[in-house]
N, C-alpha and C positions, 0 to 999 in steps of 0.2 A: 398716298395722298400727302400733299404739302399743305401745311396749315400753321396757325399760331395757337399755342396753348399757354395761357398765363404769361404772355409776353415773350415766350421763346418760339422761334421758328423751328418747326420740326417736320420730318417726314414720318408717316405712319403707314405700316403695312397692316391695314385693317383686317384683311383676310387671315393672315397668320395670327394676329392678336385674337380674333374671334374664335378661330379653331382651337387655340390653346385654352382659352377660357371655357369653351364648350366641354373640354375633357377634365378641367380642374375642379376638384371637389370643394375647394375653398380653404380658408384659414382654419387650422385645426387646434388652436390653443384652447385648453379647457378652463382657463381662469374666468372669473366673473366679469372682469373688465372687457375681455375679448367677446364674451357672450353678449354683453351689453351692446358693444359695437355692431356685432352681427345682427342682433335683434333690431337695432335702429336701421341698419342697411336693408334688411328684409322688409321692414315696414315702410321703407322709402322716407325715413325721417332724417336723412342727411340734408345739408343745405341744398336748395334747389339748383344752385350753380354747379355743385359737384354732380348731382344726379343728371343734369342736362349734358355735361361733358361725357359722363359714362354712358348715357343712353345713346348719344351720337356715335360713340365708338363701339356700341354693342357689348359693353362689359357689365355684367350683373354687379350691382353695388355690394352685395354680400360676399363677393369673391375677391376681396382685397388680398394682395400678395404680401402685405406687411401691416401689422396692427400693434400699437403700443400705447397704453395709457401712461401718460407722463406724470400727472399729478392732479389732484382735485383743485378747483378754484371756486369762487363765489357763484359761478354760473353753471357748474357741472364738473365734468371731467375733461381735462385737456388730453386729446389723442393725437398721435402721429400715425398716419396710415397712407398706404401707397397702392398703386395699381401699375403693373408692368405693361409696357407697350412695345411691340415690335417696330423698330424704326430708329431714327437718328435725330439727335439734337443738332440743328444746323447753326443756330445762333442763340446761345443761352441768354437769359434775362435775369436780372436780380430777382430775388424772391418777391413774388407778388403777395398781396395780403391774404388771398384765399389759398393759392396753391403754387407749385413750381414744378418744372421739369428738371430731373437730376438723375442720380444713380444711387439707389438704396443699397448699402453694402451688406445688408442682412442676407446670408446665403441660402436660407431654407424656404423662402416664401414662394419661389417660382421655379421649381426644378424643371429642367428640360425646355425652358423658354427659348424661342428662336433668337438667334443673333442676327444683326445687332439689336440692342434694345435699350430702353431707358425707362425711368419711373416717373409717374405722375404722383407727386408727394403733397400731402395736406397736413396741416397742424391746426386743429380746430377744437374748440370747446363744444362738447356734446352733452346732452342731458342723460341722466340715469333713468332707465325705463324698466329695469328688472324688478321683480318683487323682492329678490334677495338683496341685502345691503352690499354696498361696495366694500371690498376687503383689501 
């Protein structure tokens, strides 16, 4: 499928992408920050624009291939998180306000992902929803 994601023209192999996610158990970091992100994703409390793209691609929000809490700010916790897609970036675009298509260099988030691939990257402030404090 040829489409535009956050200003980048891309081709996406939705079947290969969905097959990989069907077998993927999800991000497995045990820190409270990652648990907070996964909790938000499972509750579908990510921004609606993020959920709409993931739903269209058939990717469960809780199965991010990369998650990192960067720092707290006055509105919550700033997170960087990604989802890998089978396909190619045909024409990149500068970073959009919400997300971008690129290549996440972290090597452990998507083992065995089909080639070629790229990542749908987000850098957003998200609320803290866990009973335990941020550490």
